[in-house]
C-alpha positions as CSV (number, residue, x, y, z in Angstrom):
1,X,3.1,-95.9,-131.9
2,X,1.9,-98.5,-129.3
3,X,4.3,-97.0,-126.8
4,X,2.6,-93.4,-127.1
5,X,-0.8,-95.1,-126.5
6,X,0.3,-96.9,-123.5
7,X,2.0,-93.9,-122.0
8,X,-1.0,-91.7,-122.8
9,X,-3.3,-94.3,-120.9
10,X,-0.8,-94.7,-118.0
11,X,0.0,-90.9,-117.4
12,X,-3.4,-89.2,-118.5
13,X,-6.4,-91.4,-118.8
14,X,-5.6,-93.6,-115.5
15,X,-5.1,-90.6,-113.2
16,X,-8.0,-88.8,-114.7
17,X,-10.2,-91.9,-114.2
18,X,-8.9,-92.3,-110.6
19,X,-9.7,-88.6,-109.7
20,X,-13.2,-88.7,-111.1
21,X,-13.9,-92.1,-109.5
22,X,-13.0,-91.2,-106.1
23,X,-14.5,-87.7,-106.2
24,X,-17.7,-89.5,-107.1
25,X,-17.3,-91.8,-104.2
26,X,-16.6,-88.9,-101.9
27,X,-19.7,-87.2,-102.9
28,X,-21.9,-90.2,-102.4
29,X,-20.5,-90.6,-98.9
30,X,-20.5,-87.1,-98.0
31,X,-23.4,-87.2,-95.5
32,X,-24.2,-89.8,-92.7
33,X,-26.3,-92.8,-93.4
34,X,-29.2,-93.6,-91.4
35,X,-27.2,-96.4,-89.7
36,X,-24.4,-93.9,-88.8
37,X,-26.9,-91.4,-87.5
38,X,-28.5,-94.2,-85.2
39,X,-25.1,-95.3,-83.8
40,X,-24.2,-91.7,-83.2
41,X,-27.4,-91.2,-81.3
42,X,-27.0,-94.4,-79.2
43,X,-23.2,-93.2,-78.5
44,X,-24.7,-89.8,-77.3
45,X,-27.1,-91.6,-75.1
46,X,-24.4,-93.8,-73.6
47,X,-22.1,-90.8,-73.0
48,X,-24.9,-89.0,-71.1
49,X,-25.7,-92.0,-68.8
50,X,-21.9,-92.3,-68.1
51,X,-21.6,-88.8,-67.2
52,X,-24.8,-89.1,-64.9
53,X,-23.0,-92.1,-63.2
54,X,-19.9,-90.3,-62.6
55,X,-21.6,-87.2,-61.2
56,X,-23.5,-89.7,-58.8
57,X,-20.3,-91.4,-57.9
58,X,-18.7,-87.9,-57.3
59,X,-21.4,-87.0,-55.1
60,X,-21.2,-90.2,-53.1
61,X,-17.6,-89.8,-52.6
62,X,-17.9,-86.2,-51.6
63,X,-20.3,-87.3,-48.8
64,X,-18.4,-90.3,-47.7
65,X,-14.8,-89.1,-48.2
66,X,-14.7,-85.2,-48.3
67,X,-10.9,-84.9,-49.1
68,X,-10.8,-87.7,-51.7
69,X,-10.0,-85.0,-54.6
70,X,-7.2,-83.8,-52.7
71,X,-5.8,-87.1,-51.9
72,X,-5.8,-88.2,-55.5
73,X,-3.7,-85.1,-56.6
74,X,-1.2,-85.8,-53.9
75,X,-0.3,-89.3,-55.2
76,X,0.2,-88.1,-58.7
């Protein structure tokens, strides 16, 4: 009788409990937290700044070394 109880707990109750537990955890963490949104916004701003810097550097190189783009491809 005890063996049936243990088998029932291990093979029925425990998996169901795990499924419901993690389903609840997943539903709670479905959206972004305020901290995550702030971090994402900071990363977006940083990416925009880096993109602007890269564009400026490319313009400078275009003025100073007009064929720099073709030279880079020749060395690859």
